[in-house]
ZAGUFI-288947 format. One record per residue: x, y, z of N, C-alpha, C in turn. Coordinates in steps of 0.1 Angstrom, whole numbers. Atoms other than C-alpha are relative to their C-alpha. Example, Ala and Ser with C-alpha at 12.3 -4.5 7.8 and 13.67 -1.06 7.14 Angstrom:
2
+-------+-------+-------+-------+-------+-------+-------+-------+-------+
:  n.px :  n.py :  n.pz : ca.px : ca.py : ca.pz :  c.px :  c.py :  c.pz :
+-------+-------+-------+-------+-------+-------+-------+-------+-------+
:     9 :   -12 :     0 :   123 :   -45 :    78 :     9 :    12 :     0 :
:    -9 :   -11 :     0 :   137 :   -11 :    71 :    -8 :    11 :     8 :
+-------+-------+-------+-------+-------+-------+-------+-------+-------+
//
This chain:
283
+-------+-------+-------+-------+-------+-------+-------+-------+-------+
:  n.px :  n.py :  n.pz : ca.px : ca.py : ca.pz :  c.px :  c.py :  c.pz :
+-------+-------+-------+-------+-------+-------+-------+-------+-------+
:     5 :   -13 :    -3 :   103 :  -109 :  -238 :    11 :     9 :     5 :
:   -12 :    -8 :    -4 :   134 :   -86 :  -238 :    -4 :    11 :     9 :
:     4 :   -12 :    -8 :   115 :   -57 :  -223 :    -1 :    -3 :    15 :
:     1 :     4 :   -14 :   111 :   -77 :  -191 :    12 :    -6 :     6 :
:   -12 :     7 :    -4 :   146 :   -90 :  -188 :     6 :     4 :    13 :
:    -5 :    -5 :   -13 :   154 :   -68 :  -158 :   -11 :     1 :    11 :
:    11 :     0 :   -10 :   120 :   -72 :  -141 :     2 :   -10 :    11 :
:     1 :     9 :   -11 :   114 :   -88 :  -108 :   -12 :    -9 :    -1 :
:    11 :    10 :    -1 :    92 :  -119 :  -104 :    -3 :    -3 :    14 :
:     4 :     2 :   -14 :    73 :  -121 :   -71 :   -13 :    -7 :     1 :
:    13 :     8 :    -3 :    45 :  -142 :   -56 :     2 :    -8 :    12 :
:    13 :     4 :     7 :    25 :  -162 :   -47 :   -12 :     8 :     5 :
:    12 :    -8 :    -5 :     3 :  -136 :   -29 :    -9 :    -8 :     9 :
:     9 :     8 :    -9 :   -10 :  -159 :    -1 :    -7 :    10 :     9 :
:     7 :    -8 :   -10 :   -36 :  -146 :    22 :    -6 :   -10 :    11 :
:     6 :     7 :   -11 :   -55 :  -157 :    53 :    11 :    -6 :     9 :
:   -10 :     4 :    -8 :   -23 :  -161 :    72 :    -5 :     0 :    15 :
:     5 :    -1 :   -14 :   -42 :  -152 :   104 :    -6 :   -13 :     5 :
:     5 :    13 :    -4 :   -58 :  -186 :   103 :    10 :   -10 :     5 :
:   -11 :     9 :    -4 :   -24 :  -202 :   109 :     2 :    -1 :    15 :
:    -1 :     2 :   -14 :   -28 :  -196 :   146 :    -6 :   -13 :     4 :
:     8 :    11 :    -4 :   -53 :  -224 :   148 :     1 :   -12 :    -9 :
:     0 :    11 :    10 :   -49 :  -245 :   117 :    14 :    -6 :     0 :
:   -13 :     7 :     1 :   -21 :  -271 :   118 :    -3 :   -14 :    -7 :
:    -8 :    -9 :     7 :   -11 :  -278 :    92 :    -7 :    12 :    -6 :
:     6 :   -13 :     5 :   -16 :  -243 :    78 :     1 :     1 :   -15 :
:     0 :     1 :    14 :   -27 :  -243 :    42 :     7 :    12 :    -7 :
:    -7 :   -11 :     7 :   -15 :  -208 :    32 :    16 :    -1 :     0 :
:   -14 :     1 :    -1 :    20 :  -213 :    45 :     6 :   -13 :    -6 :
:    -4 :    12 :     7 :    22 :  -248 :    32 :     1 :     2 :   -15 :
:     0 :    -3 :    14 :    13 :  -235 :    -2 :    13 :     9 :    -3 :
:   -12 :    -8 :     1 :    41 :  -209 :     2 :    12 :    -8 :    -2 :
:   -12 :     9 :     0 :    66 :  -236 :     9 :     0 :    -8 :   -13 :
:     0 :     7 :    12 :    54 :  -256 :   -21 :     4 :     8 :   -12 :
:    -4 :    -9 :    11 :    58 :  -226 :   -44 :    15 :     2 :     0 :
:   -15 :    -2 :    -1 :    94 :  -220 :   -32 :     7 :   -13 :    -4 :
:    -6 :    13 :     3 :   102 :  -257 :   -35 :     0 :    -3 :   -15 :
:     2 :     4 :    14 :    89 :  -261 :   -71 :     3 :    11 :   -10 :
:    -2 :   -11 :    10 :    97 :  -227 :   -86 :    15 :     1 :    -4 :
:   -14 :     0 :     5 :   134 :  -234 :   -90 :     8 :    13 :     2 :
:    -7 :   -13 :    -3 :   146 :  -201 :   -75 :    -4 :    11 :    -9 :
:     4 :   -10 :    10 :   126 :  -181 :  -101 :    -5 :    13 :     7 :
:     6 :   -11 :    -7 :   110 :  -158 :   -75 :    11 :     9 :     6 :
:   -10 :    -9 :    -7 :   129 :  -127 :   -64 :    -5 :     4 :    14 :
:     5 :    -3 :   -13 :   106 :  -121 :   -34 :   -13 :    -8 :     2 :
:    12 :     7 :    -3 :    77 :  -138 :   -17 :   -11 :    10 :     6 :
:    10 :   -10 :    -3 :    44 :  -120 :   -12 :   -12 :    -6 :     7 :
:    12 :     4 :    -7 :    14 :  -122 :    11 :    -9 :    13 :     2 :
:    10 :   -11 :    -2 :   -18 :  -101 :    17 :    -2 :     3 :    15 :
:     4 :    -3 :   -14 :   -27 :   -83 :    49 :   -11 :    11 :     0 :
:    10 :   -10 :    -4 :   -58 :   -64 :    60 :    -4 :    -3 :    15 :
:     4 :     2 :   -14 :   -69 :   -59 :    96 :   -14 :    -5 :     2 :
:    14 :     1 :    -3 :  -107 :   -59 :    93 :    -8 :    -1 :   -13 :
:    10 :     0 :    10 :  -138 :   -64 :    72 :    -5 :    14 :    -1 :
:     5 :   -13 :     1 :  -146 :   -30 :    58 :   -15 :     2 :     1 :
:    14 :    -1 :    -2 :  -183 :   -37 :    59 :    -5 :     0 :    14 :
:     4 :     2 :   -14 :  -183 :   -44 :    96 :     9 :     8 :    10 :
:    -9 :    -7 :    -9 :  -154 :   -23 :   110 :    -6 :    12 :     7 :
:     5 :   -11 :    -8 :  -160 :     2 :   138 :    11 :     9 :     4 :
:   -10 :   -10 :    -5 :  -142 :    33 :   151 :     7 :    -6 :    12 :
:    -7 :     6 :   -12 :  -135 :    14 :   184 :    11 :    -9 :    -5 :
:   -10 :    10 :     5 :  -117 :   -13 :   164 :    13 :     8 :    -5 :
:   -11 :    -7 :     6 :   -96 :    13 :   145 :     9 :     7 :    11 :
:    -7 :    -6 :   -11 :   -85 :    28 :   179 :     5 :   -10 :    10 :
:    -4 :    10 :   -10 :   -77 :    -5 :   196 :    14 :    -5 :    -3 :
:   -14 :     5 :     3 :   -40 :   -13 :   200 :     1 :   -15 :    -3 :
:    -1 :    14 :     3 :   -48 :   -50 :   198 :    -1 :    -2 :   -15 :
:     0 :     1 :    14 :   -57 :   -45 :   162 :    13 :     2 :    -6 :
:   -13 :    -3 :     5 :   -23 :   -31 :   155 :    10 :   -11 :     4 :
:    -9 :    11 :    -5 :    -6 :   -58 :   176 :    -2 :   -13 :    -9 :
:     3 :    12 :     8 :   -23 :   -85 :   154 :     9 :    -2 :   -12 :
:    -9 :     1 :    12 :     0 :   -77 :   125 :    14 :    -5 :     5 :
:   -13 :     6 :    -5 :    31 :   -84 :   147 :    -1 :   -15 :     2 :
:     2 :    15 :    -1 :    16 :  -118 :   155 :     2 :    -7 :   -13 :
:    -2 :     6 :    13 :    15 :  -125 :   118 :    14 :     0 :    -4 :
:   -14 :    -1 :     4 :    50 :  -113 :   112 :     8 :   -11 :     7 :
:    -7 :    10 :    -8 :    63 :  -136 :   140 :    -3 :   -14 :    -6 :
:     4 :    13 :     6 :    43 :  -165 :   125 :     8 :    -3 :   -12 :
:    -7 :     2 :    13 :    58 :  -160 :    91 :    15 :    -1 :     2 :
:   -14 :     1 :    -2 :    93 :  -154 :   104 :     4 :   -14 :     5 :
:    -3 :    13 :    -6 :    92 :  -186 :   125 :    -1 :   -11 :   -11 :
:     2 :    11 :    10 :    78 :  -207 :    96 :    11 :     0 :   -11 :
:   -11 :    -1 :    10 :   103 :  -194 :    70 :    13 :    -5 :     5 :
:   -12 :     4 :    -6 :   131 :  -200 :    94 :     1 :   -15 :     1 :
:     1 :    15 :    -1 :   119 :  -236 :   101 :     2 :    -7 :   -13 :
:    -1 :     6 :    13 :   116 :  -243 :    64 :    13 :     4 :    -8 :
:   -12 :    -5 :     6 :   149 :  -226 :    57 :    -3 :     7 :   -14 :
:     4 :    -9 :    11 :   132 :  -202 :    32 :     8 :    13 :     1 :
:    -8 :   -12 :     0 :   157 :  -175 :    24 :    -3 :     9 :   -11 :
:     4 :   -10 :    10 :   138 :  -150 :     3 :    -6 :    12 :     7 :
:     6 :   -12 :    -5 :   127 :  -114 :     8 :   -15 :    -2 :     1 :
:    14 :     1 :    -1 :    92 :  -111 :    21 :    -6 :    14 :    -2 :
:     7 :   -12 :     3 :    69 :   -84 :     8 :   -15 :    -1 :     4 :
:    15 :    -1 :    -1 :    33 :   -73 :    16 :    -4 :     3 :   -14 :
:     4 :    -2 :    14 :    20 :   -78 :   -20 :   -13 :     8 :    -2 :
:    12 :    -7 :     1 :   -13 :   -62 :   -12 :    -4 :     3 :    15 :
:     3 :    -2 :   -14 :   -23 :   -44 :    20 :    -7 :    14 :     1 :
:     7 :   -13 :    -5 :   -45 :   -17 :    36 :    -6 :    -3 :    13 :
:     6 :     2 :   -13 :   -67 :   -13 :    66 :   -11 :   -10 :     1 :
:    12 :     9 :     0 :   -98 :   -32 :    57 :    -3 :    -5 :   -14 :
:     4 :     5 :    13 :  -109 :   -55 :    29 :   -14 :     5 :    -4 :
:    13 :    -4 :     5 :  -141 :   -51 :     9 :     0 :    15 :    -4 :
:    -1 :   -13 :     5 :  -129 :   -18 :    -5 :     2 :    11 :    11 :
:    -3 :    -9 :   -11 :  -121 :    -3 :    29 :   -13 :     3 :     8 :
:    11 :    -4 :    -8 :  -144 :    12 :    56 :    -2 :    15 :    -2 :
:     3 :   -15 :     2 :  -160 :    45 :    46 :    -1 :     7 :    13 :
:     0 :    -8 :   -12 :  -155 :    72 :    72 :    11 :    -5 :    10 :
:   -11 :     4 :    -9 :  -126 :    52 :    88 :    13 :    -2 :    -8 :
:   -12 :     2 :     8 :  -101 :    39 :    62 :     4 :    13 :    -8 :
:    -3 :   -12 :     8 :  -103 :    72 :    43 :     0 :    13 :     9 :
:    -1 :   -12 :    -9 :  -100 :    95 :    74 :    12 :    -1 :     8 :
:   -13 :    -1 :    -8 :   -73 :   104 :    99 :     2 :   -13 :     8 :
:    -2 :    12 :    -8 :   -80 :    74 :   121 :     5 :   -11 :    -7 :
:    -5 :    11 :     8 :   -72 :    51 :    93 :    15 :     1 :    -2 :
:   -14 :    -2 :     2 :   -37 :    66 :    91 :     8 :    -6 :    12 :
:    -8 :     6 :   -11 :   -28 :    52 :   126 :     5 :   -13 :    -4 :
:    -5 :    13 :     4 :   -27 :    17 :   113 :    10 :     0 :   -11 :
:    -9 :     0 :    11 :    -9 :    27 :    82 :    14 :     4 :     4 :
:   -13 :    -4 :    -5 :    20 :    45 :    99 :     6 :   -11 :     9 :
:    -5 :    11 :    -8 :    22 :    16 :   124 :     5 :   -11 :    -8 :
:    -3 :    11 :     9 :    23 :    -9 :    96 :    14 :     3 :    -7 :
:   -12 :    -4 :     6 :    51 :    10 :    79 :    12 :    -2 :     9 :
:   -11 :     2 :    -9 :    73 :    11 :   110 :     2 :   -14 :     4 :
:    -2 :    14 :    -4 :    66 :   -25 :   121 :     5 :    -8 :   -11 :
:    -4 :     9 :    11 :    72 :   -39 :    86 :    15 :     1 :    -1 :
:   -15 :    -1 :     1 :   108 :   -25 :    86 :     6 :    -8 :    11 :
:    -6 :     8 :   -11 :   115 :   -41 :   120 :     0 :   -15 :    -3 :
:     1 :    14 :     3 :   104 :   -75 :   106 :     4 :    -2 :   -15 :
:    -8 :     3 :    12 :   125 :   -71 :    74 :    -9 :    -2 :   -12 :
:     8 :    -1 :    12 :    96 :   -65 :    50 :     4 :    13 :    -8 :
:    -6 :   -11 :     6 :   113 :   -42 :    25 :   -10 :     7 :   -10 :
:     9 :    -6 :     9 :    83 :   -35 :     2 :   -15 :    -3 :     5 :
:    14 :     1 :    -3 :    46 :   -28 :     9 :    -7 :     6 :   -12 :
:     8 :    -4 :    12 :    22 :   -26 :   -21 :   -14 :     4 :     5 :
:    12 :    -5 :    -6 :    -7 :    -4 :   -11 :   -12 :    -3 :    -9 :
:    13 :     2 :     6 :   -42 :   -13 :   -20 :    -9 :    11 :     5 :
:    -4 :    -3 :    14 :   -50 :    11 :   -36 :     3 :    14 :    -1 :
:    -3 :   -14 :     2 :   -38 :    43 :   -51 :   -12 :     9 :    -2 :
:    12 :    -7 :     4 :   -71 :    53 :   -65 :   -12 :    -9 :    -1 :
:    13 :     7 :     0 :  -107 :    41 :   -61 :    -2 :    -8 :    13 :
:     3 :     7 :   -12 :  -123 :    27 :   -30 :     3 :     8 :    12 :
:    -2 :    -8 :   -13 :  -124 :    39 :     6 :    14 :    -2 :     6 :
:   -14 :     2 :    -5 :   -89 :    25 :    12 :    10 :     6 :    -9 :
:   -10 :    -6 :    10 :   -73 :    45 :   -16 :     7 :    12 :     6 :
:    -7 :   -12 :    -5 :   -48 :    73 :   -12 :    -5 :    13 :    -6 :
:     6 :   -11 :     6 :   -67 :    96 :   -35 :   -15 :    -2 :    -1 :
:    14 :     1 :     2 :  -104 :   104 :   -36 :    -4 :     0 :   -15 :
:     4 :     1 :    14 :  -125 :   103 :   -68 :     3 :    12 :    -8 :
:    -4 :   -12 :     6 :  -115 :   139 :   -75 :    15 :     2 :     0 :
:   -15 :     0 :     0 :   -78 :   131 :   -71 :     5 :     9 :    12 :
:    -5 :    -7 :   -12 :   -76 :   149 :   -37 :     6 :   -10 :    10 :
:    -6 :     9 :    -9 :   -53 :   133 :   -12 :    -9 :    -3 :    13 :
:     6 :     5 :   -13 :   -68 :   113 :    17 :    12 :     1 :    11 :
:   -11 :    -1 :   -10 :   -48 :   114 :    51 :    11 :   -10 :    -3 :
:   -11 :    10 :     2 :   -29 :    82 :    42 :    10 :     5 :   -11 :
:   -10 :    -5 :    11 :   -14 :   100 :    11 :    10 :     9 :     7 :
:    -9 :   -10 :    -7 :     1 :   128 :    33 :    10 :    -8 :     9 :
:    -9 :     9 :    -8 :    15 :   101 :    57 :    10 :    -7 :    -9 :
:    -9 :     8 :     9 :    30 :    81 :    28 :    10 :    10 :    -6 :
:    -9 :   -10 :     6 :    45 :   113 :    13 :    11 :     3 :    10 :
:   -10 :    -4 :   -10 :    62 :   123 :    45 :     9 :   -12 :     3 :
:    -8 :    12 :    -3 :    74 :    87 :    52 :    10 :    -2 :   -11 :
:    -9 :     2 :    11 :    89 :    85 :    17 :    11 :    11 :     0 :
:   -10 :   -11 :     0 :   106 :   119 :    21 :    10 :    -1 :    12 :
:    -8 :    -2 :   -12 :   119 :   115 :    56 :     7 :   -13 :     6 :
:    -4 :    12 :    -6 :   124 :    78 :    64 :     8 :    -9 :   -10 :
:    -8 :     9 :     8 :   151 :    55 :    51 :    -3 :   -15 :     3 :
:     4 :    15 :    -1 :   151 :    16 :    49 :     5 :    -7 :    13 :
:    -7 :     7 :   -10 :   173 :     8 :    79 :    -7 :     3 :    14 :
:     6 :    -2 :   -13 :   153 :     3 :   112 :    11 :     0 :    11 :
:    -9 :    -1 :   -11 :   171 :    12 :   145 :    -8 :    -4 :    13 :
:     7 :     4 :   -12 :   161 :    -4 :   178 :     5 :     9 :    12 :
:    -4 :   -10 :   -11 :   161 :    23 :   206 :    -8 :    -3 :    13 :
:     7 :     4 :   -13 :   139 :     5 :   232 :   -14 :     4 :     1 :
:    14 :    -3 :    -1 :   104 :    17 :   223 :    -8 :   -13 :     2 :
:     9 :    12 :    -3 :    78 :    -8 :   237 :   -14 :     4 :    -5 :
:    12 :    -4 :     7 :    48 :    -5 :   214 :   -12 :    -9 :     3 :
:    11 :     9 :    -1 :    27 :   -36 :   221 :    -9 :     4 :    11 :
:    11 :    -3 :    -9 :    -6 :   -29 :   237 :    -1 :    15 :     3 :
:     0 :   -15 :    -3 :     1 :     9 :   236 :    -7 :     8 :   -10 :
:     6 :   -10 :     9 :   -17 :    38 :   221 :    10 :    10 :    -5 :
:   -12 :    -7 :     5 :    16 :    57 :   218 :    10 :   -10 :    -5 :
:    -8 :    10 :     7 :    37 :    38 :   193 :    10 :     7 :    -8 :
:   -11 :    -8 :     6 :    71 :    50 :   181 :    10 :   -10 :    -7 :
:   -10 :     7 :     7 :    97 :    38 :   156 :    12 :     9 :    -3 :
:   -12 :    -7 :     3 :   132 :    48 :   147 :     7 :    -6 :   -12 :
:    -8 :     5 :    11 :   149 :    45 :   113 :    10 :    10 :    -5 :
:   -10 :    -9 :     6 :   178 :    59 :    95 :    -8 :     9 :   -10 :
:     7 :    -9 :     9 :   167 :    90 :    75 :     3 :    -4 :   -14 :
:    -1 :     3 :    14 :   162 :    89 :    38 :    12 :     6 :    -7 :
:   -11 :    -6 :     6 :   192 :   111 :    32 :    10 :     5 :    12 :
:   -10 :    -4 :   -10 :   225 :   119 :    50 :     1 :    -9 :    11 :
:    -2 :     9 :   -12 :   235 :   106 :    84 :   -10 :     5 :    11 :
:    11 :    -5 :    -9 :   202 :   118 :   100 :    -8 :   -12 :     5 :
:     9 :    11 :    -6 :   178 :    97 :   121 :   -14 :     6 :     1 :
:    14 :    -4 :     0 :   140 :    98 :   119 :    -7 :    -8 :    11 :
:     9 :     7 :   -10 :   118 :    90 :   149 :   -14 :     4 :    -4 :
:    13 :    -3 :     5 :    82 :    87 :   139 :   -10 :   -10 :     7 :
:    10 :     9 :    -6 :    49 :    72 :   152 :   -13 :     7 :     2 :
:    14 :    -4 :    -2 :    14 :    78 :   165 :    -4 :     1 :    14 :
:     7 :    -1 :   -13 :    -6 :    88 :   195 :   -15 :    -1 :    -2 :
:    15 :     2 :     2 :   -41 :    73 :   194 :    -8 :     5 :    12 :
:     8 :    -6 :   -11 :   -51 :    89 :   227 :    -8 :    11 :    -4 :
:     9 :   -10 :     5 :   -81 :   110 :   221 :     0 :    13 :     9 :
:     1 :   -12 :   -10 :   -76 :   133 :   252 :    13 :     3 :     7 :
:   -13 :    -1 :    -7 :   -39 :   131 :   262 :    11 :     1 :   -10 :
:   -12 :    -1 :     7 :    -7 :   143 :   247 :    11 :    -8 :     7 :
:   -11 :     8 :    -6 :    25 :   123 :   253 :    14 :     7 :    -3 :
:   -14 :    -6 :     2 :    62 :   134 :   258 :    10 :   -11 :     0 :
:   -11 :    10 :     1 :    93 :   115 :   248 :    13 :     8 :     1 :
:   -14 :    -6 :     0 :   129 :   124 :   257 :    10 :   -10 :    -3 :
:   -10 :     9 :     4 :   157 :   107 :   239 :    14 :     7 :     3 :
:   -12 :    -7 :    -5 :   188 :   118 :   259 :    12 :    -3 :    -8 :
:   -11 :     4 :     8 :   211 :    99 :   236 :     3 :    10 :   -11 :
:    -2 :    -9 :    11 :   205 :   125 :   209 :    -2 :    15 :     4 :
:     3 :   -14 :    -6 :   205 :   157 :   231 :     8 :    11 :    -8 :
:    -8 :   -10 :     7 :   231 :   174 :   209 :    -5 :     2 :   -15 :
:     5 :    -1 :    13 :   211 :   170 :   177 :   -10 :    11 :    -1 :
:    11 :    -9 :     3 :   189 :   196 :   161 :   -12 :    -8 :    -5 :
:    12 :     9 :     3 :   153 :   183 :   155 :   -10 :     8 :    -8 :
:    10 :    -5 :     8 :   129 :   191 :   127 :   -13 :    -8 :     2 :
:    12 :     7 :    -3 :    93 :   182 :   136 :   -11 :     2 :   -11 :
:    11 :     0 :     9 :    65 :   173 :   112 :   -11 :    -7 :     7 :
:    10 :     6 :    -9 :    34 :   168 :   133 :   -14 :     2 :    -8 :
:    13 :     0 :     7 :     1 :   158 :   116 :   -11 :    -2 :    10 :
:    11 :     1 :    -8 :   -32 :   163 :   133 :   -13 :     1 :    -9 :
:    13 :    -1 :     8 :   -69 :   160 :   121 :    -6 :    14 :     2 :
:     7 :   -13 :    -1 :   -87 :   192 :   113 :   -12 :     0 :    10 :
:    11 :    -1 :   -10 :  -110 :   203 :   141 :     0 :   -11 :    11 :
:    -1 :    10 :   -10 :   -97 :   176 :   164 :   -10 :   -11 :    -2 :
:    10 :    11 :     3 :  -120 :   152 :   146 :     8 :   -11 :    -6 :
:    -8 :    11 :     5 :  -103 :   119 :   142 :    -5 :    -7 :   -12 :
:     5 :     5 :    12 :  -126 :   110 :   114 :    -1 :    11 :   -11 :
:    -1 :   -10 :    10 :  -117 :   141 :    94 :     8 :    -5 :   -12 :
:    -8 :     3 :    11 :  -104 :   138 :    59 :    10 :    10 :    -3 :
:   -10 :   -11 :     2 :   -84 :   170 :    62 :    11 :    -1 :    11 :
:   -11 :     2 :    -9 :   -50 :   170 :    78 :     8 :    14 :     1 :
:    -9 :   -12 :    -2 :   -29 :   198 :    94 :    14 :    -5 :     2 :
:   -14 :     3 :    -3 :     9 :   198 :    93 :     5 :    12 :     8 :
:    -4 :   -11 :   -10 :    22 :   218 :   123 :   -10 :    11 :     0 :
:    11 :   -10 :    -1 :   -12 :   235 :   124 :    -5 :     6 :   -12 :
:     4 :    -6 :    13 :   -14 :   244 :    87 :    -7 :   -11 :    -8 :
:     8 :    10 :     8 :   -40 :   227 :    64 :     8 :    -4 :   -12 :
:    -6 :     5 :    13 :   -25 :   205 :    37 :   -10 :    -1 :   -11 :
:     8 :     0 :    12 :   -39 :   211 :     3 :     8 :     0 :   -12 :
:    -7 :    -1 :    13 :   -29 :   207 :   -33 :     0 :    15 :    -4 :
:     0 :   -14 :     5 :   -18 :   241 :   -47 :    -5 :     1 :   -14 :
:     7 :    -1 :    13 :   -40 :   251 :   -76 :    -5 :   -13 :    -5 :
:     6 :    13 :     3 :   -54 :   216 :   -75 :    10 :    -9 :    -7 :
:    -9 :     9 :     8 :   -23 :   202 :   -92 :    14 :    -2 :     7 :
:   -14 :     0 :    -5 :     9 :   209 :   -71 :     0 :    -3 :    15 :
:    -1 :     3 :   -14 :    20 :   195 :   -38 :     5 :    13 :     7 :
:    -5 :   -12 :    -7 :    25 :   222 :   -11 :    14 :    -4 :     6 :
:   -13 :     2 :    -6 :    59 :   227 :     5 :    -2 :    -6 :    14 :
:     2 :     6 :   -13 :    62 :   205 :    36 :    10 :     6 :    10 :
:    -9 :    -8 :    -9 :    77 :   228 :    62 :     1 :    -5 :    14 :
:    -1 :     5 :   -14 :    90 :   214 :    95 :     0 :    12 :    10 :
:    -2 :   -10 :   -11 :    91 :   232 :   128 :    13 :    -4 :     7 :
:   -12 :     3 :    -6 :   126 :   234 :   143 :    -2 :     1 :    15 :
:     2 :     1 :   -15 :   125 :   223 :   180 :    13 :     6 :     7 :
:   -11 :    -6 :    -8 :   146 :   241 :   206 :     2 :    -9 :    13 :
:    -2 :     9 :   -11 :   146 :   211 :   229 :     0 :   -14 :    -5 :
:     0 :    14 :     4 :   151 :   173 :   228 :   -13 :    -7 :     5 :
:    13 :     5 :    -4 :   116 :   168 :   242 :    -9 :    -1 :   -12 :
:     9 :     2 :    11 :    93 :   153 :   216 :   -14 :    -1 :     6 :
:    14 :     0 :    -4 :    56 :   161 :   221 :    -8 :    -6 :   -11 :
:    10 :     6 :     9 :    30 :   139 :   205 :   -14 :     5 :     5 :
:    13 :    -5 :    -4 :    -3 :   158 :   207 :   -10 :   -12 :    -1 :
:    11 :    10 :     1 :   -35 :   138 :   212 :    -4 :    -1 :   -15 :
:     4 :     3 :    13 :   -47 :   122 :   180 :    10 :     5 :   -11 :
:   -11 :    -6 :     9 :   -14 :   128 :   161 :     8 :   -11 :    -6 :
:   -10 :     8 :     6 :    11 :   112 :   138 :    12 :    10 :    -3 :
:   -11 :   -10 :     1 :    46 :   128 :   138 :    13 :    -7 :    -5 :
:   -13 :     3 :     4 :    80 :   126 :   122 :    10 :    10 :     6 :
:   -10 :    -9 :    -6 :   110 :   140 :   141 :    14 :    -4 :    -7 :
:   -12 :     2 :     7 :   142 :   143 :   120 :    12 :     6 :     9 :
:   -11 :    -4 :    -9 :   174 :   144 :   142 :    12 :     2 :    -9 :
:   -11 :    -4 :     8 :   202 :   163 :   125 :    13 :     1 :     9 :
:   -12 :     0 :    -8 :   238 :   157 :   138 :     7 :    13 :    -1 :
:    -5 :   -14 :     1 :   244 :   195 :   139 :    -4 :     8 :    12 :
:     4 :    -8 :   -12 :   243 :   221 :   166 :   -15 :     5 :    -1 :
:    14 :    -3 :     0 :   207 :   229 :   177 :    -2 :    15 :    -2 :
:     2 :   -15 :     0 :   212 :   267 :   180 :    10 :     6 :   -10 :
+-------+-------+-------+-------+-------+-------+-------+-------+-------+
//
């Protein structure tokens, strides 16, 4: 098959890794090891599935619980420790992932509150050296990026900004996210020698402030996303206070940042934000 000669081969798409906390031996990870052992180096990357919840039973309270987000880190640690123990030296990918299985949770996965776990997953995955996340799904279902009329759900706008502003290299600057409703990540920007700080504030009634004195000489462009009407279950998103919509139903709008005149980063209540630090004079 000459047309596939430059293609990557990935697998085996294991799931139910969460059960590996209690099961010893753990079937999914043992299967992963068997595939690596008997595939003769044919695989370019190893894949597994991740969802937080059952979409048919998920609640708003669960989507706002930091423990739900922390559960992914537990799985990353489990996989990291197992692959290190087995001396498996392959790139790890999330081969299928979203917020909730069973097609997602209507009114949660496809609203602003669902984007909290998506942006947290993007940031955390980089820290745990997962270079590729394959989203379930682009179209169709409550966990999709587009609705049935091809209008973007909140996760689409988050994905677009992440792709536009965030590069692959994570930077550790001391944010402590575990157990927190304010969760922040730092990565090299997608272009130039810039730095992007991004994250989420799941507090429903309180804004948060962050000061990074190390970057006090940088100019900062802010892209702050909030739900329309302060409704965390809204499907409409504001960027710096302006409603995001397709132009003429076909073209993406220009994503215009707000230039900050201070190094104080403000995360409004119920927000997701990207702050791009430019190594140039602020004024």
